[in-house]
C-alpha positions as CSV (number, residue, x, y, z in Angstrom):
1,X,-15.5,24.4,9.6
2,X,-18.0,23.6,12.1
3,X,-17.0,22.3,15.4
4,X,-17.4,18.7,16.9
5,X,-18.2,16.8,13.4
6,X,-15.1,16.2,12.4
7,X,-13.2,13.1,13.5
8,X,-9.7,13.4,15.1
9,X,-7.3,13.6,12.3
10,X,-3.5,13.0,14.0
11,X,-0.5,10.9,14.0
12,X,-1.0,7.1,13.5
13,X,1.8,4.2,13.5
14,X,0.6,1.7,10.7
15,X,2.5,-1.9,10.6
16,X,2.6,-4.3,8.1
17,X,2.6,-7.6,9.5
18,X,3.8,-9.4,6.7
19,X,7.1,-7.8,6.1
20,X,7.8,-6.0,9.9
21,X,7.5,-2.7,8.9
22,X,6.3,0.4,10.6
23,X,4.7,4.0,9.1
24,X,4.1,7.0,11.3
25,X,1.5,9.2,9.2
26,X,-1.9,10.8,10.0
27,X,-4.9,9.7,9.8
28,X,-8.1,9.1,11.6
29,X,-8.0,5.5,12.0
30,X,-8.6,4.6,15.7
31,X,-6.8,1.8,17.8
32,X,-6.4,0.2,21.5
33,X,-2.9,-0.6,21.2
34,X,-0.2,1.8,21.5
35,X,3.7,2.2,20.5
36,X,6.6,4.5,21.4
37,X,8.0,5.8,18.3
38,X,11.3,6.6,17.5
39,X,11.1,10.1,18.4
40,X,9.8,9.1,22.1
41,X,6.2,10.0,21.7
42,X,3.2,7.3,22.2
43,X,1.1,6.8,19.1
44,X,-2.3,4.1,18.5
45,X,-0.8,1.1,16.7
46,X,-2.7,0.0,13.5
47,X,-2.1,-3.5,12.0
48,X,-1.9,-3.9,8.5
49,X,-2.1,-7.0,6.2
50,X,-0.5,-5.8,3.1
51,X,1.0,-2.2,2.5
52,X,2.8,-0.8,-0.1
53,X,6.1,-2.2,1.6
54,X,4.9,-5.7,0.7
55,X,2.4,-6.0,-1.9
56,X,3.5,-7.4,-5.2
57,X,2.4,-4.7,-7.2
58,X,4.4,-1.8,-5.4
59,X,7.4,-4.2,-4.6
60,X,7.8,-5.5,-8.3
61,X,8.1,-9.0,-7.3
62,X,6.6,-11.9,-8.7
63,X,4.0,-14.6,-7.0
64,X,4.6,-17.9,-8.2
65,X,0.9,-19.7,-9.2
66,X,-0.1,-22.6,-6.5
67,X,-2.0,-23.7,-9.4
68,X,-1.8,-23.8,-13.2
69,X,-4.4,-22.4,-15.6
70,X,-6.9,-24.8,-17.4
71,X,-4.5,-23.9,-20.9
72,X,-1.1,-25.2,-18.8
73,X,-2.9,-28.1,-17.5
74,X,-4.3,-29.3,-21.3
75,X,-0.7,-28.7,-22.2
76,X,0.7,-30.8,-19.9
77,X,-1.9,-33.5,-20.3
78,X,-2.0,-33.5,-24.0
79,X,1.4,-31.9,-25.7
80,X,1.5,-31.2,-28.4
81,X,0.2,-34.3,-30.7
82,X,-0.1,-33.4,-33.3
83,X,3.5,-34.2,-34.8
84,X,3.4,-37.7,-33.2
85,X,0.5,-38.4,-35.6
């Protein structure tokens, strides 16, 4: 490998702010924040909004729709009027 062209690749702590879970993995990400990990060493801390620990696809959780779709709104408004005629 050529010298001085590759980014530094070392352990980094990723914190998922939506569920509070921490991961220690190797990465090239840089951060100004530091955190002491379970092994007593200090690592850079990178915060995430969503990770595999909180994303609905990976956790299997279903989200509740905040707004109804067009078909549901139509059926709610007009219903099945063919039987009422």
